[in-house]
N, C-alpha and C positions, 0 to 999 in steps of 0.2 A: 774064702770068705769075704775077703779084702776085694778082690778080683770081679767075683759077683757083682761086691755092690756098686764096685764103680763102671759095670759094664751094664747094670741097670742105671745108675746113676746116669751116663752118658745117656742109654737110649733115652730116657726120659726128658734129659736137657736138649735131648735133638728135637722130639714130638712137644716140647714147646716153643724149643724156638720157631719148626713148624707152622706149629699153631699160629702161633705168633706173626711172625710173618704172612702166611696165609689172614693174619683178621687187617693186618695193617694192609697188603694188599686191594681185599675187597671193600675197609671202608675210605680207600684212596680211589679207589674207581668209584661209589657208591657217593662219593665227594664228589668227586669228577661228573658225572652224573647231576646230582642238586647244583651245581656250577653253571653246567651247558644249561638245566633249567630255567635259573634263579638270571642267568645273562640273558637265556632265549625271554624270559618274560620283562627283565628291563629293558630289550631289545625294543621285544613288544609295545610296553608301556610310554617310549620315547618316540618309536614311530605315529602311532596314535597323538601322544602330546605334540611334537611336531607336524601331522594333519590335522592336529584342533587350534594350533599354535596357528597354522598355512591358514587355517577357514574363518579361524578370528581373526587373522593381519584381512584377511580378503573381504571378509562380511565386513571388518573396518574400511578396508579402500571404496566397499564396492559402497557402504553411507557415507562416506567421504563424496568418493564420484555421482551418487545420489543427490546430496546438497551441495557439491560445486553444482551441476547441472540445473536443480531450482532452482540455485541465486543466479545461473547464469539465466534462468526462462522469467528469472522475478522480474527482473525489469526496476519500473518503476515501484512494483512490489516488494524487492527485498528486502526491507523489513518484516512481512509477513511470511516468509519462508520459514523461519525456525520459532519455533516456542514449544510451547508444553500442554497437550491437550487437556482439555478442564470438559466436563458433562454438565449440563443440567438439562432437568427434566421438569413437563408441564403435566397437569394431569387433572380428571374430570373425575365424575364415578364410572367410566367408562371407559378408559383409557389413562395408559400412561406413559409419554412422549419422553424418549433422552438425545436430545443432544451432544453433536459435537461441535467444539470452538474451529476445529478444523476443517473446512469446507462449509464450516455450518450448515449445517445438515444433519440430517436422522440417524439416528444411528438402531436406536430399536422401538416398537411399539409393544408391548404387550396389553391385552383386553381381562381388564379385571372383572369383570361376569362372569367369564368364562373359565375353564377348565383342561387342560389337556386329557386323554381318556383315563391318561393313571395319575391324576390327582395335582401333578403338575404346574404351576403356572402360564399360559397359552404367552407364548409370544408369537403371537400373528407374523412379527419382522423381530426374528432374533437375532441380539448383535454380532456384529461381524456381518451377516449376511443381507444386507445392505449398502449400494454407495449409490452415490446420485449427486452427478456434478454438472462445470461447465464451461466449455474453453472463455480463457479472457486475454486481452490481448494486452500484453504489461510494457510493450515497445516495438521501437520496427523488428520486423521478422523475428517477434517473440511472442511466445499466448505460455500461456500457464493452464492448470487443470484448477478449478475453485478447489477441490481437495486436499494441493499442495498446499492450500494459502491459512494460515491460522488467524483467524477472522477473531476481531475483538468484542466479547460480549458485553452488549450496553446491559443488560436485564431483565429481569420481571416487569411489565405495566399492566393494568390491571385497566380493564375502559368496559365500566359496568361490572358484569357477572365472565367476560372474556379476560383471560390471558394473552398476553402479546410476550412474548423473544422476539429481541431486537439484536443480530449478528450484525459489526459493523467492519468495511476493508475500503480502508486507503492509500493511494498511491502516493509518490512525492510529489504530484500536480495536482493533487486537488480534489481526484474521481476518487468517486466512493461507489462502491455497492453493499447496499444493506439487505438481510434478508429476516424478514418478519412473519414468523409465527405466531398464528392465531387459532385460540384454542378457544372453543362455547362449551358451556354444559350443557350435560345429555347428550352428546354430538361424537357418533365413531368420527364422523369429517372434519378435518383442518383445514388449515387456509398457510400457502406460503408465497406471500407478493417479494420479487426480486424487484429492488429499485436501483437503475443504474443513472447514476452522475453522468454525464460524460461518454455517453451511450458508444457515440460515432466513433470515440477512440477506442473503447475498449470492447466492443461488439461488431466485430468488421463485418461490413454489409448487412448491416440493422438486420442477424440475425441470428440466436443465439443456437446454440448446439450443446445440447445436453446427453449424458450417457448416463445411464439407470439401470443398474447391476442388482440383480435381487435372486436371492437364492429360497425357496417354498419349502419349512420345515414337514416333517407328517405330525396331523394334532390328532389323528382318529386310532383306533384299536386296530383296524384290518387297512393295515398300509396300500397293501393290492389292490384293495375298490378305489382307497381312498387317492389312486394314483389313475384311475381309473375316468375320477370323475373330476381333474384337476385339467384345467384349459386354460389356453390363454385366450382371454376377452377382449373385444374391443366392439367403439361406436368407428363410422366413419361418414361419410357420402352416401354409400350404399347399406348406413345402418348394420346394425348392431351383426357381428359378423364371433368367428373362434376359434382355436386350433387344437385338439387334442394330440397327445401322448404319442400319438400313431403319425402323427404326419408331422412330427418338430422337426425342423430348418430354418430354413432363412427366407423371410418374409417382410417385402416391402412394402409400407403401409402410404396412404394419405391423406388428407384431411379428416386428421383422429381426434374426434371427440375428449375421449378416454379410451387408455391403452388398463392391463392391469390382471395377477396373475388369480385366476379363483381357483380354490381348491372348494373341495366336498359345501362344505357350510362358510370358509372365510375368503374375502378376496384382500385382494393389494391392487389398488388403483390409481393411477393418476391421471389429473383431467384436467385439460385446459378451460380456463371458461372465459377469455374473451380471442386469441388465438388458434388457428387449427396447428394440427400439429401433425409433421412426415418423416419416416427414415423407414429404417432400417431395421426388422427383427428377430433375434438368436435365439430359439427355445427347444433348450435341448433336456437330456434325461437320461439316465442311470436307471435302466431297468431293473436290474437285482441290488439297485441301493436302499438301506429300511432306513437310511435318511436324510434323504432329501428326495423331494418329492422333481423340484424342476426346477434350471436355470434359466432366466431371462433375461438379456440383456439386448436393451434397445438403446439403439441411437439416433434419439430425436431433434430434429431441428422445427426451429419455427420463424414465420418471418414477419418483423416487426416494421413497425412505419418507421419511417427518419426522422429521428427527434435525438433533441442533445441528452434529454433526461427520458427514461422508457419505466415501464413499472410492467414484470412479470407476471398475471396474477393466474396461480396451479392452486387445485382443490385437491388433497389425499383424503379417499377414504379407505378406512382400515378396518372393517371390523364383518361383521355376520354375515351370512346369506340370507335375513331375512327381506322377504319378498315386501311387506307393508313398510320395511326403513326407508328401500333401497327403491320404494315407487316415490315417494317420499319429494324427492332431490328431483324429481320430471324430468331426468338425462338416460331414463334408460337403461339406467344398472338395474334395474327389476329383472331383468335379461338372464344375469347372472343367475338367481334361482328357476333351474333348470326341471322347468315343470310339461315337459314336452318341449325335444330339441331335432333334429337330421328331419327322418320320413315322417316323421310321429310328431313334427310341432305344431298339428292344427290340435294334438287331445290338452295344449295348456289353456288353449281358453275354456275348457269344460272344468278342468282344476281353479281359470281366476275365477270362472264366475259362478260357478255352485259349488266344484269340492272346497274348496277356500274358504268360504264365506259361510257353508253351514259347519267346518270344522270351528272356527271361531268360534259358532254362535255356541256350538258345546262346550268349547275353552272355558266361556266365562262363566259356567254356574257347574261344568263340572272341574277338582281339581286333576282326577287320573286318569293320566292322557291314556292309558291304556279300556277306559268304560267310553272317552269319550270317540278311541277309534269303535269303540262295543256300536254306538249310539250313530256313528257317519256311517257304519255299515247296515246299518237293520234303516238310514233312510236311503241307503243309493239303492238295497232292494225292494224296497218300498215304489219307489220312481220308477224300477224295471219291470216292478211286478209286472202290469198289462205286455210285455215282453216275454214273459216266464208264462202269462197265463197260452198267450197264444200258441208259442212254442211248442206247450203241453197239450194243447188242443188239435192241434195241426198233428201232433203225432199219435192221439189216438184214435184219429179219426182216418189213419193210415193202417192202423190196427185194425178198426172193425171193416176195413176193403181188403185185408190180407186175403181170406178167404177165398174171393173172386180173382185176386191177381193170380194166387197156387193154381185155378181153375185155367187161368190163362195162360199159364205159363206150364202147366200140361197139357192141353190144347196146340200149343204155339212152340213147344219145346224147341223144333229143330227150324225156324223159324224168326228170328231173333227180329227183323225187320217187321214181320205182321204183331211181334211181342207189344213191339214198343208200345205201334200205332194201337192195340187195341188198347193198352193198359192208360196212352193220353187220353182216349173219348171215358174210358172209364173214368179217370179223371173229372174229365170236364161236362160229364153228364152227373157226375156225384156233388159239383161243388166244390171237389178237393182240391188245393193247390200244394204240391207235393214239393213246394221248396217253402210250403210255411213253417214248417221250424227250425229253417237252413237261414231265413230274415229276421227272425227275435235275435237270433243268436248271436250274427254277424253286427248288427246293431250296440251289442257289447261286448264286443272286442276297443271298441274306445275308452271305455269307460275300464276295459281290464287295465289299459296300458297309461290310460290318464291316472290313475289311483297308482302305475308302478312305479311313474314317477313324482309322484308325488309324497310317498313317502319314504325315497329316495334322497327328494332337496329337502325336506322338513326340519327345520332348523328345531322346531320347538318338539319333537323328540329327542332330541339331544341329551343323554344323561338324565333320562326319568323313568323310571323305573315302575314294571309290572309282573307281581308274580313271581316265575324264577329269571325272569327278563331282569338286570341293572338298568340297559338303555337301549329303549327300543331305538335307537334310531339304528344301531350293530343287529349281530348276531349275535343270539342268546345257545351261550354252551354249558351244557348239564355235564360234560364230559371233554378231557381233552385225551386223545392219542400220545402226543407227543412225536407224532410222524406224520405225513400228507397223505393222504389217500388220493389216487389218479381221478381226477372228474368229483369227488364229496368232499375234500378238505383233510383238515384236521382234528375235527371236532363233532361232536351228536348236538345241535340245534332240536332243542322239542318243541317247541312253535313249530318250526318242520315237519316232524314227526306228527303233527296232529293236523295240520293241516293234508297231511299225505293220507291222512289215515279215513280223513271226510271224503277227501276227493276219493279216495277206492273205495267207500261207500256207494255214492255217488253213483261210479263208474258199473259197478256191481249190480247196482238198482236198477240204472238201465240198459245193463245186457239182460238183467230178469225180467223187464216191461217188454224186450224184442222178440216177439215171435219165430222171426225166421234165425236159428243157431246154426245153420247151413254152412257162415261162412263162419271160417276157425279163426279168424284173425276178428272175429264181434267176441269171443270163449275167452281172447288171452288182453284184450284191451283194457279189463277191471286191472293186470296186472300190469300192463308195458306201463300205459302214462304213472304211474306212480312212481314207479321207479326210476324213469327219467326225470318228473319234475324232484327225485330228489337229490338228483347232484344238484340241481339249478337252484331249488331253495333252501339248498343249505348255510347260504352263504350270505342269504336277504336278512333287510334289516330286518329285526324281529317286530316291528309294529306291522308288517307287511303282511309276515309268514300270519301273525293273530288275528289280522282280518281277513286273510282267504281259510283261517278256521272257524269264524262265522259265520262269514261270507258260505259255505261248503256245509255247518249246522244251520243253516236258512235253509239252504236250497234244498236238502234235506225231508226238512217240515212240510217247505211249500209243496215238494214232489209228493207227498205223504197227503197231505189236505185235500191239495188240485184231484189227483187222483183218486185218491178213496170217497171224495164224501161231494166233490165239488162236479166234477166227468161223471155221466152217466154213460155208461159207453154204449147201452141197450138203447136210450133215448137215439145220441149220436148214430145205429146203426139205422134206427127208426123214420131218421132226419135223412138220413144218405139216399134211403132207398125213395121221399117222396120229393127229393130233389131231380132226379132219375128222370119222375113222369112229370114236368115242367117242362114245355118247351126251352131249348138254349140257344141263342144267337153267336155264332161264333166272332171272334173279334178278329182283325186282318190279320194281326202276329200268328193264330189259332189257324185260321185257313192258313196262310204260309208255307206254316210249320208242317200242317198236312198234305200238302203238294208237293214243297221236297222229299218227304216221306215216302210217297208216291210214286213220287219220280225214281228217287233210290231205290225201292223195292220194282220197278221193274225193268231197273238196269239192271239190281243186282238176279234178277229171274232173268232176260237175256243170257250173262254171264252163266248161269248155269247151265239153261241150255245150248249154247257153244262144246261148253267141256261135256257135256253128255254126248255131241256129236260128234 
């Protein structure tokens, strides 16, 4: 009994010791692993801290080196190399401009009467996205950029209703530079006068070398479309010109009056009042970026007359692309409103002389811009109604002659040359111009392009709602897919659907009114054209697709009235038969055409005889 108890005790004790040893071994192993992990973490933290310390030290060293470099280049302006940045604001009812004493330059511009598409404040010049400076000779073989120096603010003065902000910079020899900013009431344009006392010493070579850096930010809902309409615009001895994002790069320009970045509805433009500018312009964009439209870097030079005291007068326009506002300045800024450019530049005169005045007239009396577009559409359709009538009348004449043309086809089915000659004789004797339906349509093409440009550039439509559209200057959307369909888009535009539906009805009507249904393309035309236009129209401004909807609806009504009420095809047929009885004199062009046809027919007959032999 005792031996059994001792044996069990021994076995139990051994097991307990084994378990204890096992636990100790396991715990020590886990503690070792934990220690290794802790040590690894501590080592990593130490490395990060060391790197941060190295980076901080490097940054401090860099700042020290930069400060030393600026102090070295500061020369007589060494007292202005260091300082604390302070901001000052000038504002009127339209703009709010923030200036910095560092460089004495503008840092941001807010347009107070406009908002971004999302309702946020509209900063045409966002804080940190613009830098304007020029080189100052601070001593022998020493130059500094004006934005490296801290100016002394002289405060804001009043001169009538004008606000004047002055910054001053003085060197140890008594030379000075003053920046004088003038903001007038009710103006988007403001003035910068750079006054240099001791210019022969501070501006070597009687030249001011300016650097202007500007990053344009998106302001509209459709960034892709806004990028397409963003341009570098300028005016020089050759007149107005522009560069788009597709031809970005470096460009040397001479005799510049003004240069600026034009976005779809706004522009930031630097203007020289007295002296022409020249320089190198770098124009770059990131195609996939939704945060930046384009970056403009301009290295500008301005030659000055030799004088100890210089005054460089610059103007800055930071505001909307409003045709009337820009035209009032009289320096060609209204060209930034793209009412027709490139190969379609001629249509801008249709817009300026007809469309804009009529639109403005209706806008005076009608507050809803959707109704203004409706009235404008009715006016334009009335203006071109004689062309429309002429086109439909020509179509009616061709229809009543169709049976005779079909007879000629049967008679000369194997001789296309003779058929063509006989058909021309039929048209001449009946007094029908086969191009009578095409020519009126061709005259309407410039109007189409003019209105396309007008609705894309008219800032008056920006933010204006009508029916389900919240903004007539951009596409309306009743449904977003959440993904993009190639050649269509990521949304459904209801105004596009109404425009396409009415266009389909027009196409279907025209095909049904055409007797010749042997051409298979004519049968599918009512379906093909609307499908193509669906992808084109879906991203257009809703003001434009609303115009197309109204115009198409009016076209349907006009077609119905003209073809069912005004035009009597029986009377037309009788008139054409009477025309055949009248003697006809051939014009020189007709005689020449018939001679060519006769000659061609003889040549073809000789070829046929030769081939048969």
